[in-house]
A tleap script that builds the chain and sets N, CA, C and O, in Angstrom:
source leaprc.protein.ff14SB
mol = sequence {
  NMET LYS SER ARG ILE PHE VAL VAL ALA MET
  LEU SER ALA VAL ALA LEU VAL PRO ALA ALA
  ARG GLY THR ILE ARG THR HIE ASP GLY PRO
  LEU THR THR VAL PRO ASN ILE PHE VAL ASP
  ILE GLN VAL THR ILE THR ASP THR ARG ILE
  THR LEU ASN ARG ARG SER ALA ASN ARG GLY
  ASP GLU CYS ARG PHE ILE VAL ARG ASN VAL
  GLY THR LYS ARG HIE SER PHE THR LEU GLY
  GLY THR ALA ARG GLY THR VAL GLN PRO GLY
  PHE SER HIE THR LEU ASN PRO LYS THR GLN
  GLN THR LEU LEU LEU PHE LEU ASN TYR ARG
  GLY PRO MET PRO TYR ARG SER ILE ILE PRO
  ALA ASP ARG SER LYS PRO GLY MET HIE GLY
  THR PHE THR ILE CARG
}
set mol.1.N position { 0.809 -1.184 0.000 }
set mol.1.CA position { 0.000 0.000 0.000 }
set mol.1.C position { 0.864 1.265 0.000 }
set mol.1.O position { 0.562 2.233 -0.697 }
set mol.2.N position { 1.963 1.242 0.805 }
set mol.2.CA position { 2.843 2.402 0.862 }
set mol.2.C position { 3.499 2.660 -0.491 }
set mol.2.O position { 3.667 3.811 -0.893 }
set mol.3.N position { 3.865 1.600 -1.186 }
set mol.3.CA position { 4.505 1.784 -2.484 }
set mol.3.C position { 3.528 2.356 -3.507 }
set mol.3.O position { 3.925 3.111 -4.394 }
set mol.4.N position { 2.259 2.000 -3.384 }
set mol.4.CA position { 1.245 2.516 -4.290 }
set mol.4.C position { 1.053 4.023 -4.077 }
set mol.4.O position { 0.926 4.765 -5.051 }
set mol.5.N position { 1.030 4.485 -2.828 }
set mol.5.CA position { 0.906 5.910 -2.514 }
set mol.5.C position { 2.142 6.663 -3.015 }
set mol.5.O position { 2.045 7.773 -3.538 }
set mol.6.N position { 3.306 6.027 -2.842 }
set mol.6.CA position { 4.544 6.653 -3.305 }
set mol.6.C position { 4.531 6.849 -4.819 }
set mol.6.O position { 4.923 7.910 -5.305 }
set mol.7.N position { 4.082 5.833 -5.578 }
set mol.7.CA position { 4.019 5.898 -7.032 }
set mol.7.C position { 3.032 6.987 -7.469 }
set mol.7.O position { 3.326 7.752 -8.388 }
set mol.8.N position { 1.876 7.062 -6.826 }
set mol.8.CA position { 0.878 8.087 -7.173 }
set mol.8.C position { 1.439 9.477 -6.882 }
set mol.8.O position { 1.231 10.403 -7.667 }
set mol.9.N position { 2.137 9.631 -5.780 }
set mol.9.CA position { 2.730 10.928 -5.433 }
set mol.9.C position { 3.794 11.319 -6.450 }
set mol.9.O position { 3.861 12.481 -6.850 }
set mol.10.N position { 4.614 10.387 -6.869 }
set mol.10.CA position { 5.658 10.669 -7.858 }
set mol.10.C position { 5.061 11.046 -9.206 }
set mol.10.O position { 5.520 11.987 -9.853 }
set mol.11.N position { 4.030 10.305 -9.630 }
set mol.11.CA position { 3.387 10.627 -10.902 }
set mol.11.C position { 2.728 12.005 -10.861 }
set mol.11.O position { 2.760 12.735 -11.852 }
set mol.12.N position { 2.137 12.363 -9.734 }
set mol.12.CA position { 1.517 13.690 -9.594 }
set mol.12.C position { 2.573 14.782 -9.679 }
set mol.12.O position { 2.369 15.810 -10.324 }
set mol.13.N position { 3.709 14.546 -9.020 }
set mol.13.CA position { 4.786 15.539 -9.047 }
set mol.13.C position { 5.344 15.714 -10.457 }
set mol.13.O position { 5.595 16.837 -10.893 }
set mol.14.N position { 5.539 14.609 -11.167 }
set mol.14.CA position { 6.054 14.665 -12.536 }
set mol.14.C position { 5.047 15.357 -13.450 }
set mol.14.O position { 5.443 16.084 -14.361 }
set mol.15.N position { 3.762 15.145 -13.224 }
set mol.15.CA position { 2.734 15.769 -14.053 }
set mol.15.C position { 2.653 17.273 -13.821 }
set mol.15.O position { 2.278 18.019 -14.726 }
set mol.16.N position { 2.999 17.727 -12.617 }
set mol.16.CA position { 2.919 19.151 -12.309 }
set mol.16.C position { 4.110 19.953 -12.843 }
set mol.16.O position { 3.997 21.168 -13.004 }
set mol.17.N position { 5.232 19.316 -13.118 }
set mol.17.CA position { 6.419 20.028 -13.593 }
set mol.17.C position { 6.152 20.765 -14.897 }
set mol.17.O position { 6.482 21.948 -14.970 }
set mol.18.N position { 5.570 20.145 -15.950 }
set mol.18.CA position { 5.307 20.910 -17.170 }
set mol.18.C position { 4.304 22.034 -16.946 }
set mol.18.O position { 4.423 23.089 -17.569 }
set mol.19.N position { 3.319 21.836 -16.073 }
set mol.19.CA position { 2.339 22.888 -15.800 }
set mol.19.C position { 3.009 24.071 -15.120 }
set mol.19.O position { 2.717 25.220 -15.453 }
set mol.20.N position { 3.904 23.808 -14.171 }
set mol.20.CA position { 4.611 24.891 -13.490 }
set mol.20.C position { 5.555 25.606 -14.448 }
set mol.20.O position { 5.689 26.829 -14.399 }
set mol.21.N position { 6.196 24.855 -15.303 }
set mol.21.CA position { 7.117 25.451 -16.259 }
set mol.21.C position { 6.364 26.349 -17.246 }
set mol.21.O position { 6.912 27.351 -17.708 }
set mol.22.N position { 5.144 26.010 -17.566 }
set mol.22.CA position { 4.351 26.809 -18.494 }
set mol.22.C position { 3.892 28.123 -17.909 }
set mol.22.O position { 3.547 29.035 -18.661 }
set mol.23.N position { 3.874 28.256 -16.572 }
set mol.23.CA position { 3.440 29.507 -15.963 }
set mol.23.C position { 4.575 30.509 -15.814 }
set mol.23.O position { 4.321 31.675 -15.512 }
set mol.24.N position { 5.796 30.098 -16.014 }
set mol.24.CA position { 6.922 31.017 -15.916 }
set mol.24.C position { 6.953 31.857 -17.188 }
set mol.24.O position { 6.993 31.326 -18.298 }
set mol.25.N position { 6.934 33.176 -17.008 }
set mol.25.CA position { 6.947 34.064 -18.166 }
set mol.25.C position { 8.295 34.755 -18.268 }
set mol.25.O position { 8.873 35.177 -17.266 }
set mol.26.N position { 8.766 34.860 -19.450 }
set mol.26.CA position { 9.976 35.634 -19.678 }
set mol.26.C position { 9.576 36.919 -20.379 }
set mol.26.O position { 8.587 36.965 -21.112 }
set mol.27.N position { 10.360 37.963 -20.143 }
set mol.27.CA position { 10.035 39.269 -20.701 }
set mol.27.C position { 11.295 39.864 -21.301 }
set mol.27.O position { 12.288 40.060 -20.601 }
set mol.28.N position { 11.258 40.146 -22.573 }
set mol.28.CA position { 12.433 40.672 -23.258 }
set mol.28.C position { 12.458 42.192 -23.295 }
set mol.28.O position { 13.527 42.770 -23.493 }
set mol.29.N position { 11.334 42.856 -23.115 }
set mol.29.CA position { 11.259 44.309 -23.222 }
set mol.29.C position { 11.480 44.988 -21.888 }
set mol.29.O position { 11.848 44.333 -20.913 }
set mol.30.N position { 11.261 46.295 -21.830 }
set mol.30.CA position { 11.435 47.034 -20.582 }
set mol.30.C position { 10.419 46.584 -19.535 }
set mol.30.O position { 9.303 46.184 -19.869 }
set mol.31.N position { 10.811 46.652 -18.283 }
set mol.31.CA position { 9.962 46.199 -17.198 }
set mol.31.C position { 9.129 47.329 -16.601 }
set mol.31.O position { 8.683 47.219 -15.459 }
set mol.32.N position { 8.916 48.373 -17.318 }
set mol.32.CA position { 8.157 49.508 -16.810 }
set mol.32.C position { 7.119 49.940 -17.825 }
set mol.32.O position { 7.248 49.666 -19.018 }
set mol.33.N position { 6.098 50.612 -17.348 }
set mol.33.CA position { 5.078 51.131 -18.247 }
set mol.33.C position { 5.243 52.623 -18.472 }
set mol.33.O position { 4.439 53.234 -19.176 }
set mol.34.N position { 6.279 53.222 -17.880 }
set mol.34.CA position { 6.516 54.653 -18.040 }
set mol.34.C position { 7.028 54.916 -19.449 }
set mol.34.O position { 8.014 54.311 -19.869 }
set mol.35.N position { 6.375 55.804 -20.182 }
set mol.35.CA position { 6.843 56.084 -21.538 }
set mol.35.C position { 8.175 56.822 -21.523 }
set mol.35.O position { 8.476 57.561 -20.586 }
set mol.36.N position { 8.948 56.622 -22.541 }
set mol.36.CA position { 10.242 57.274 -22.674 }
set mol.36.C position { 10.065 58.535 -23.517 }
set mol.36.O position { 10.505 58.598 -24.665 }
set mol.37.N position { 9.420 59.528 -22.933 }
set mol.37.CA position { 9.115 60.774 -23.631 }
set mol.37.C position { 9.854 61.909 -22.932 }
set mol.37.O position { 9.819 62.018 -21.706 }
set mol.38.N position { 10.514 62.742 -23.704 }
set mol.38.CA position { 11.236 63.874 -23.162 }
set mol.38.C position { 10.535 65.173 -23.540 }
set mol.38.O position { 9.972 65.298 -24.628 }
set mol.39.N position { 10.580 66.127 -22.632 }
set mol.39.CA position { 10.111 67.476 -22.913 }
set mol.39.C position { 11.344 68.260 -23.360 }
set mol.39.O position { 12.294 68.417 -22.593 }
set mol.40.N position { 11.327 68.748 -24.587 }
set mol.40.CA position { 12.464 69.516 -25.101 }
set mol.40.C position { 12.356 70.966 -24.670 }
set mol.40.O position { 11.314 71.601 -24.832 }
set mol.41.N position { 13.448 71.481 -24.118 }
set mol.41.CA position { 13.529 72.882 -23.719 }
set mol.41.C position { 14.748 73.466 -24.413 }
set mol.41.O position { 15.881 73.060 -24.156 }
set mol.42.N position { 14.499 74.428 -25.299 }
set mol.42.CA position { 15.567 75.086 -26.040 }
set mol.42.C position { 16.131 76.232 -25.194 }
set mol.42.O position { 15.394 77.131 -24.787 }
set mol.43.N position { 17.419 76.195 -24.938 }
set mol.43.CA position { 18.100 77.245 -24.180 }
set mol.43.C position { 19.083 77.915 -25.126 }
set mol.43.O position { 19.966 77.263 -25.686 }
set mol.44.N position { 18.924 79.216 -25.300 }
set mol.44.CA position { 19.821 79.976 -26.177 }
set mol.44.C position { 20.573 80.994 -25.334 }
set mol.44.O position { 19.968 81.787 -24.612 }
set mol.45.N position { 21.897 80.966 -25.432 }
set mol.45.CA position { 22.742 81.894 -24.690 }
set mol.45.C position { 23.412 82.833 -25.683 }
set mol.45.O position { 24.098 82.392 -26.606 }
set mol.46.N position { 23.207 84.121 -25.485 }
set mol.46.CA position { 23.932 85.137 -26.262 }
set mol.46.C position { 24.943 85.785 -25.320 }
set mol.46.O position { 25.105 85.341 -24.183 }
set mol.47.N position { 25.613 86.819 -25.780 }
set mol.47.CA position { 26.583 87.498 -24.919 }
set mol.47.C position { 25.917 88.356 -23.848 }
set mol.47.O position { 26.593 88.836 -22.938 }
set mol.48.N position { 24.594 88.557 -23.942 }
set mol.48.CA position { 23.912 89.416 -22.968 }
set mol.48.C position { 22.752 88.758 -22.235 }
set mol.48.O position { 22.291 89.292 -21.226 }
set mol.49.N position { 22.262 87.604 -22.715 }
set mol.49.CA position { 21.099 86.998 -22.045 }
set mol.49.C position { 20.983 85.502 -22.297 }
set mol.49.O position { 21.566 84.945 -23.227 }
set mol.50.N position { 20.198 84.879 -21.416 }
set mol.50.CA position { 19.830 83.469 -21.554 }
set mol.50.C position { 18.324 83.440 -21.768 }
set mol.50.O position { 17.571 84.007 -20.977 }
set mol.51.N position { 17.879 82.776 -22.843 }
set mol.51.CA position { 16.445 82.644 -23.093 }
set mol.51.C position { 16.072 81.167 -23.170 }
set mol.51.O position { 16.820 80.349 -23.707 }
set mol.52.N position { 14.899 80.841 -22.623 }
set mol.52.CA position { 14.349 79.491 -22.658 }
set mol.52.C position { 13.032 79.549 -23.396 }
set mol.52.O position { 12.254 80.479 -23.186 }
set mol.53.N position { 12.759 78.582 -24.256 }
set mol.53.CA position { 11.479 78.585 -24.963 }
set mol.53.C position { 10.338 78.168 -24.039 }
set mol.53.O position { 9.175 78.451 -24.328 }
set mol.54.N position { 10.656 77.501 -22.935 }
set mol.54.CA position { 9.682 77.156 -21.888 }
set mol.54.C position { 10.315 77.486 -20.558 }
set mol.54.O position { 11.481 77.169 -20.321 }
set mol.55.N position { 9.557 78.118 -19.695 }
set mol.55.CA position { 10.098 78.471 -18.383 }
set mol.55.C position { 9.480 77.635 -17.271 }
set mol.55.O position { 9.657 77.934 -16.091 }
set mol.56.N position { 8.740 76.566 -17.659 }
set mol.56.CA position { 8.162 75.680 -16.654 }
set mol.56.C position { 7.915 74.303 -17.261 }
set mol.56.O position { 7.839 74.141 -18.478 }
set mol.57.N position { 7.793 73.314 -16.369 }
set mol.57.CA position { 7.470 71.940 -16.758 }
set mol.57.C position { 6.825 71.275 -15.544 }
set mol.57.O position { 6.819 71.836 -14.449 }
set mol.58.N position { 6.288 70.087 -15.748 }
set mol.58.CA position { 5.613 69.369 -14.673 }
set mol.58.C position { 6.573 68.475 -13.919 }
set mol.58.O position { 7.525 67.942 -14.489 }
set mol.59.N position { 6.315 68.315 -12.638 }
set mol.59.CA position { 7.082 67.379 -11.829 }
set mol.59.C position { 6.888 65.976 -12.410 }
set mol.59.O position { 5.768 65.592 -12.747 }
set mol.60.N position { 7.960 65.226 -12.525 }
set mol.60.CA position { 7.906 63.890 -13.106 }
set mol.60.C position { 8.276 63.859 -14.578 }
set mol.60.O position { 8.465 62.784 -15.146 }
set mol.61.N position { 8.382 65.033 -15.207 }
set mol.61.CA position { 8.806 65.079 -16.612 }
set mol.61.C position { 10.295 64.779 -16.727 }
set mol.61.O position { 11.078 65.067 -15.822 }
set mol.62.N position { 10.658 64.205 -17.844 }
set mol.62.CA position { 12.071 64.071 -18.190 }
set mol.62.C position { 12.348 65.136 -19.226 }
set mol.62.O position { 11.774 65.119 -20.315 }
set mol.63.N position { 13.219 66.056 -18.891 }
set mol.63.CA position { 13.484 67.194 -19.774 }
set mol.63.C position { 14.822 67.025 -20.481 }
set mol.63.O position { 15.806 66.545 -19.918 }
set mol.64.N position { 14.806 67.434 -21.714 }
set mol.64.CA position { 16.013 67.464 -22.533 }
set mol.64.C position { 16.308 68.933 -22.780 }
set mol.64.O position { 15.652 69.576 -23.600 }
set mol.65.N position { 17.303 69.469 -22.064 }
set mol.65.CA position { 17.710 70.857 -22.224 }
set mol.65.C position { 18.729 70.909 -23.353 }
set mol.65.O position { 19.835 70.381 -23.233 }
set mol.66.N position { 18.344 71.551 -24.448 }
set mol.66.CA position { 19.227 71.694 -25.604 }
set mol.66.C position { 19.805 73.104 -25.515 }
set mol.66.O position { 19.153 74.084 -25.876 }
set mol.67.N position { 21.034 73.183 -25.029 }
set mol.67.CA position { 21.680 74.457 -24.706 }
set mol.67.C position { 22.605 74.833 -25.857 }
set mol.67.O position { 23.492 74.069 -26.238 }
set mol.68.N position { 22.379 76.036 -26.409 }
set mol.68.CA position { 23.208 76.550 -27.514 }
set mol.68.C position { 23.826 77.875 -27.109 }
set mol.68.O position { 23.127 78.779 -26.650 }
set mol.69.N position { 25.119 77.989 -27.278 }
set mol.69.CA position { 25.808 79.255 -27.070 }
set mol.69.C position { 26.012 79.883 -28.447 }
set mol.69.O position { 26.888 79.462 -29.203 }
set mol.70.N position { 25.205 80.886 -28.768 }
set mol.70.CA position { 25.318 81.565 -30.060 }
set mol.70.C position { 26.146 82.830 -29.952 }
set mol.70.O position { 26.307 83.561 -30.930 }
set mol.71.N position { 26.677 83.092 -28.753 }
set mol.71.CA position { 27.487 84.283 -28.538 }
set mol.71.C position { 28.903 84.115 -29.047 }
set mol.71.O position { 29.265 83.090 -29.623 }
set mol.72.N position { 29.691 85.149 -28.818 }
set mol.72.CA position { 31.091 85.139 -29.254 }
set mol.72.C position { 32.052 84.840 -28.119 }
set mol.72.O position { 33.261 84.746 -28.335 }
set mol.73.N position { 31.517 84.685 -26.889 }
set mol.73.CA position { 32.343 84.404 -25.715 }
set mol.73.C position { 31.887 83.102 -25.065 }
set mol.73.O position { 30.820 82.571 -25.374 }
set mol.74.N position { 32.704 82.614 -24.178 }
set mol.74.CA position { 32.379 81.401 -23.420 }
set mol.74.C position { 31.341 81.749 -22.347 }
set mol.74.O position { 31.482 82.745 -21.638 }
set mol.75.N position { 30.292 80.911 -22.236 }
set mol.75.CA position { 29.229 81.111 -21.245 }
set mol.75.C position { 28.888 79.772 -20.614 }
set mol.75.O position { 29.267 78.716 -21.119 }
set mol.76.N position { 28.165 79.833 -19.499 }
set mol.76.CA position { 27.734 78.601 -18.850 }
set mol.76.C position { 26.226 78.647 -18.630 }
set mol.76.O position { 25.607 79.710 -18.670 }
set mol.77.N position { 25.655 77.479 -18.398 }
set mol.77.CA position { 24.237 77.380 -18.033 }
set mol.77.C position { 24.158 76.476 -16.816 }
set mol.77.O position { 24.504 75.296 -16.875 }
set mol.78.N position { 23.699 77.048 -15.717 }
set mol.78.CA position { 23.552 76.324 -14.463 }
set mol.78.C position { 22.089 76.347 -14.087 }
set mol.78.O position { 21.472 77.412 -14.045 }
set mol.79.N position { 21.530 75.186 -13.814 }
set mol.79.CA position { 20.131 75.063 -13.407 }
set mol.79.C position { 20.101 74.360 -12.067 }
set mol.79.O position { 20.694 73.293 -11.909 }
set mol.80.N position { 19.409 74.956 -11.091 }
set mol.80.CA position { 19.302 74.357 -9.763 }
set mol.80.C position { 20.264 75.005 -8.799 }
set mol.80.O position { 20.991 75.934 -9.152 }
set mol.81.N position { 20.262 74.512 -7.591 }
set mol.81.CA position { 21.101 75.064 -6.548 }
set mol.81.C position { 20.655 74.535 -5.204 }
set mol.81.O position { 20.160 73.412 -5.110 }
set mol.82.N position { 20.823 75.328 -4.166 }
set mol.82.CA position { 20.442 74.923 -2.820 }
set mol.82.C position { 19.132 75.584 -2.448 }
set mol.82.O position { 18.959 76.788 -2.636 }
set mol.83.N position { 18.207 74.794 -1.917 }
set mol.83.CA position { 16.917 75.320 -1.463 }
set mol.83.C position { 16.494 74.596 -0.197 }
set mol.83.O position { 16.554 73.369 -0.125 }
set mol.84.N position { 16.073 75.350 0.788 }
set mol.84.CA position { 15.571 74.784 2.048 }
set mol.84.C position { 16.569 73.815 2.687 }
set mol.84.O position { 16.170 72.798 3.255 }
set mol.85.N position { 17.840 74.121 2.599 }
set mol.85.CA position { 18.848 73.300 3.245 }
set mol.85.C position { 19.224 72.024 2.517 }
set mol.85.O position { 20.089 71.285 2.987 }
set mol.86.N position { 18.597 71.743 1.380 }
set mol.86.CA position { 18.943 70.546 0.612 }
set mol.86.C position { 19.403 70.977 -0.774 }
set mol.86.O position { 19.148 72.101 -1.207 }
set mol.87.N position { 20.065 70.092 -1.441 }
set mol.87.CA position { 20.545 70.396 -2.789 }
set mol.87.C position { 19.479 69.988 -3.795 }
set mol.87.O position { 19.020 68.846 -3.797 }
set mol.88.N position { 19.092 70.919 -4.643 }
set mol.88.CA position { 18.144 70.616 -5.711 }
set mol.88.C position { 18.859 69.827 -6.793 }
set mol.88.O position { 20.072 69.954 -6.963 }
set mol.89.N position { 18.112 69.014 -7.521 }
set mol.89.CA position { 18.725 68.390 -8.683 }
set mol.89.C position { 19.008 69.460 -9.726 }
set mol.89.O position { 18.298 70.463 -9.795 }
set mol.90.N position { 19.991 69.263 -10.501 }
set mol.90.CA position { 20.304 70.234 -11.539 }
set mol.90.C position { 21.626 69.902 -12.198 }
set mol.90.O position { 22.128 68.783 -12.086 }
set mol.91.N position { 22.180 70.877 -12.879 }
set mol.91.CA position { 23.437 70.675 -13.577 }
set mol.91.C position { 24.073 72.018 -13.864 }
set mol.91.O position { 23.441 73.064 -13.715 }
set mol.92.N position { 25.304 71.982 -14.268 }
set mol.92.CA position { 26.032 73.159 -14.699 }
set mol.92.C position { 26.964 72.732 -15.823 }
set mol.92.O position { 27.673 71.731 -15.713 }
set mol.93.N position { 26.954 73.506 -16.910 }
set mol.93.CA position { 27.799 73.161 -18.043 }
set mol.93.C position { 28.284 74.443 -18.719 }
set mol.93.O position { 27.516 75.385 -18.916 }
set mol.94.N position { 29.549 74.461 -19.064 }
set mol.94.CA position { 30.146 75.608 -19.751 }
set mol.94.C position { 30.297 75.276 -21.228 }
set mol.94.O position { 30.743 74.190 -21.598 }
set mol.95.N position { 29.909 76.249 -22.069 }
set mol.95.CA position { 29.963 76.044 -23.518 }
set mol.95.C position { 30.864 77.082 -24.169 }
set mol.95.O position { 30.836 78.261 -23.814 }
set mol.96.N position { 31.649 76.634 -25.108 }
set mol.96.CA position { 32.445 77.537 -25.925 }
set mol.96.C position { 31.544 78.219 -26.943 }
set mol.96.O position { 30.420 77.765 -27.160 }
set mol.97.N position { 32.006 79.303 -27.577 }
set mol.97.CA position { 31.180 79.987 -28.583 }
set mol.97.C position { 30.779 79.050 -29.721 }
set mol.97.O position { 31.556 78.200 -30.158 }
set mol.98.N position { 29.546 79.232 -30.184 }
set mol.98.CA position { 28.999 78.498 -31.338 }
set mol.98.C position { 28.949 76.984 -31.113 }
set mol.98.O position { 29.137 76.214 -32.054 }
set mol.99.N position { 28.697 76.554 -29.877 }
set mol.99.CA position { 28.576 75.127 -29.587 }
set mol.99.C position { 27.207 74.827 -28.981 }
set mol.99.O position { 26.479 75.725 -28.557 }
set mol.100.N position { 26.884 73.548 -28.955 }
set mol.100.CA position { 25.598 73.092 -28.435 }
set mol.100.C position { 25.825 71.854 -27.575 }
set mol.100.O position { 26.698 71.038 -27.872 }
set mol.101.N position { 25.039 71.714 -26.509 }
set mol.101.CA position { 25.116 70.554 -25.623 }
set mol.101.C position { 23.706 70.169 -25.213 }
set mol.101.O position { 22.884 71.043 -24.937 }
set mol.102.N position { 23.414 68.879 -25.168 }
set mol.102.CA position { 22.115 68.387 -24.711 }
set mol.102.C position { 22.296 67.770 -23.329 }
set mol.102.O position { 23.136 66.892 -23.132 }
set mol.103.N position { 21.491 68.244 -22.371 }
set mol.103.CA position { 21.578 67.791 -20.993 }
set mol.103.C position { 20.218 67.265 -20.561 }
set mol.103.O position { 19.198 67.912 -20.800 }
set mol.104.N position { 20.194 66.087 -19.921 }
set mol.104.CA position { 18.949 65.457 -19.496 }
set mol.104.C position { 18.765 65.630 -17.996 }
set mol.104.O position { 19.723 65.566 -17.226 }
set mol.105.N position { 17.507 65.853 -17.592 }
set mol.105.CA position { 17.202 66.021 -16.181 }
set mol.105.C position { 15.805 65.512 -15.897 }
set mol.105.O position { 14.846 65.920 -16.552 }
set mol.106.N position { 15.681 64.613 -14.915 }
set mol.106.CA position { 14.381 64.143 -14.445 }
set mol.106.C position { 13.928 65.101 -13.356 }
set mol.106.O position { 14.640 65.315 -12.374 }
set mol.107.N position { 12.749 65.675 -13.529 }
set mol.107.CA position { 12.259 66.696 -12.598 }
set mol.107.C position { 11.510 66.045 -11.444 }
set mol.107.O position { 10.303 65.821 -11.526 }
set mol.108.N position { 12.229 65.745 -10.369 }
set mol.108.CA position { 11.591 65.138 -9.210 }
set mol.108.C position { 11.412 66.135 -8.070 }
set mol.108.O position { 10.982 65.754 -6.981 }
set mol.109.N position { 11.729 67.381 -8.299 }
set mol.109.CA position { 11.594 68.453 -7.333 }
set mol.109.C position { 10.460 69.354 -7.796 }
set mol.109.O position { 10.279 69.541 -8.999 }
set mol.110.N position { 9.693 69.914 -6.869 }
set mol.110.CA position { 8.622 70.839 -7.243 }
set mol.110.C position { 8.960 72.211 -6.663 }
set mol.110.O position { 9.278 72.345 -5.481 }
set mol.111.N position { 8.882 73.224 -7.525 }
set mol.111.CA position { 9.144 74.581 -7.071 }
set mol.111.C position { 10.037 75.332 -8.044 }
set mol.111.O position { 10.331 74.841 -9.134 }
set mol.112.N position { 10.465 76.517 -7.649 }
set mol.112.CA position { 11.326 77.311 -8.530 }
set mol.112.C position { 12.766 76.804 -8.506 }
set mol.112.O position { 13.297 76.427 -7.462 }
set mol.113.N position { 13.377 76.808 -9.688 }
set mol.113.CA position { 14.793 76.466 -9.813 }
set mol.113.C position { 15.481 77.611 -10.542 }
set mol.113.O position { 15.132 77.912 -11.684 }
set mol.114.N position { 16.447 78.249 -9.907 }
set mol.114.CA position { 17.134 79.341 -10.584 }
set mol.114.C position { 18.036 78.819 -11.699 }
set mol.114.O position { 18.607 77.732 -11.606 }
set mol.115.N position { 18.147 79.619 -12.749 }
set mol.115.CA position { 19.140 79.331 -13.785 }
set mol.115.C position { 19.990 80.569 -13.952 }
set mol.115.O position { 19.527 81.690 -13.739 }
set mol.116.N position { 21.242 80.360 -14.336 }
set mol.116.CA position { 22.175 81.473 -14.439 }
set mol.116.C position { 23.442 81.024 -15.159 }
set mol.116.O position { 23.655 79.838 -15.410 }
set mol.117.N position { 24.266 82.002 -15.478 }
set mol.117.CA position { 25.611 81.729 -15.970 }
set mol.117.C position { 26.553 81.997 -14.806 }
set mol.117.O position { 26.456 83.035 -14.152 }
set mol.118.N position { 27.463 81.067 -14.546 }
set mol.118.CA position { 28.380 81.243 -13.422 }
set mol.118.C position { 29.735 81.822 -13.845 }
set mol.118.O position { 30.653 81.912 -13.030 }
set mol.119.N position { 29.857 82.209 -15.104 }
set mol.119.CA position { 31.076 82.874 -15.570 }
set mol.119.C position { 31.145 84.245 -14.878 }
set mol.119.O position { 30.150 84.969 -14.889 }
set mol.120.N position { 32.272 84.623 -14.281 }
set mol.120.CA position { 32.341 85.896 -13.542 }
set mol.120.C position { 31.894 87.118 -14.346 }
set mol.120.O position { 31.264 88.014 -13.784 }
set mol.121.N position { 32.199 87.181 -15.630 }
set mol.121.CA position { 31.807 88.337 -16.446 }
set mol.121.C position { 30.295 88.395 -16.669 }
set mol.121.O position { 29.769 89.465 -16.976 }
set mol.122.N position { 29.586 87.279 -16.525 }
set mol.122.CA position { 28.143 87.232 -16.770 }
set mol.122.C position { 27.302 87.502 -15.528 }
set mol.122.O position { 26.110 87.781 -15.652 }
set mol.123.N position { 27.880 87.427 -14.352 }
set mol.123.CA position { 27.108 87.522 -13.112 }
set mol.123.C position { 26.381 88.855 -12.944 }
set mol.123.O position { 25.297 88.893 -12.362 }
set mol.124.N position { 26.948 89.926 -13.434 }
set mol.124.CA position { 26.329 91.248 -13.245 }
set mol.124.C position { 25.325 91.597 -14.342 }
set mol.124.O position { 24.651 92.624 -14.249 }
set mol.125.N position { 25.213 90.779 -15.361 }
set mol.125.CA position { 24.287 91.073 -16.455 }
set mol.125.C position { 22.876 90.623 -16.078 }
set mol.125.O position { 22.684 89.457 -15.733 }
set mol.126.N position { 21.884 91.517 -16.135 }
set mol.126.CA position { 20.533 91.154 -15.699 }
set mol.126.C position { 19.872 90.076 -16.556 }
set mol.126.O position { 19.007 89.361 -16.050 }
set mol.127.N position { 20.232 89.931 -17.798 }
set mol.127.CA position { 19.609 88.932 -18.662 }
set mol.127.C position { 20.205 87.536 -18.539 }
set mol.127.O position { 19.736 86.600 -19.187 }
set mol.128.N position { 21.236 87.392 -17.711 }
set mol.128.CA position { 21.940 86.108 -17.616 }
set mol.128.C position { 21.468 85.250 -16.446 }
set mol.128.O position { 22.188 84.354 -16.006 }
set mol.129.N position { 20.267 85.517 -15.939 }
set mol.129.CA position { 19.711 84.674 -14.882 }
set mol.129.C position { 18.197 84.759 -14.909 }
set mol.129.O position { 17.625 85.690 -15.476 }
set mol.130.N position { 17.559 83.787 -14.294 }
set mol.130.CA position { 16.099 83.737 -14.250 }
set mol.130.C position { 15.644 82.552 -13.417 }
set mol.130.O position { 16.422 81.959 -12.669 }
set mol.131.N position { 14.367 82.218 -13.560 }
set mol.131.CA position { 13.796 81.123 -12.765 }
set mol.131.C position { 13.021 80.176 -13.676 }
set mol.131.O position { 12.205 80.602 -14.493 }
set mol.132.N position { 13.292 78.899 -13.517 }
set mol.132.CA position { 12.557 77.825 -14.178 }
set mol.132.C position { 11.673 77.191 -13.115 }
set mol.132.O position { 12.159 76.865 -12.032 }
set mol.133.N position { 10.377 77.007 -13.399 }
set mol.133.CA position { 9.442 76.518 -12.419 }
set mol.133.C position { 8.998 75.092 -12.731 }
set mol.133.O position { 8.647 74.768 -13.865 }
set mol.134.N position { 9.021 74.248 -11.703 }
set mol.134.CA position { 8.524 72.883 -11.841 }
set mol.134.C position { 7.216 72.810 -11.072 }
set mol.134.O position { 7.177 72.991 -9.855 }
set mol.135.N position { 6.125 72.535 -11.827 }
set mol.135.CA position { 4.764 72.525 -11.246 }
set mol.135.C position { 4.424 71.173 -10.679 }
set mol.135.O position { 3.327 70.982 -10.154 }
savepdb mol mol.pdb
quit
């Protein structure tokens, strides 16, 4: 009798292996449902000002800052800084004349983010700073 129960148990176990193997799913694509969409923000730097085609975006957006220095001198573009005792996400990049750089930033902070040029000659120019807002 014991051997009969053992045989039935073994056959049941062997029968379940293909069923269990069929429930395992493999996934070749990305494991997220978040779309890979970027918000493009054109940043143009001249010798006297920094202009952005958009001055705000939504929290959770992935932004592609396309920074162009169309001036005749070297300039920088710095976004973010220190707020409420913590460091905001951001970046700083210096561009030579007539060059372009694309910088990516995930906006996980909500509120105003200052932008400016940190080149000493640009600090006193009123057009070389402003505020980008994350809603």
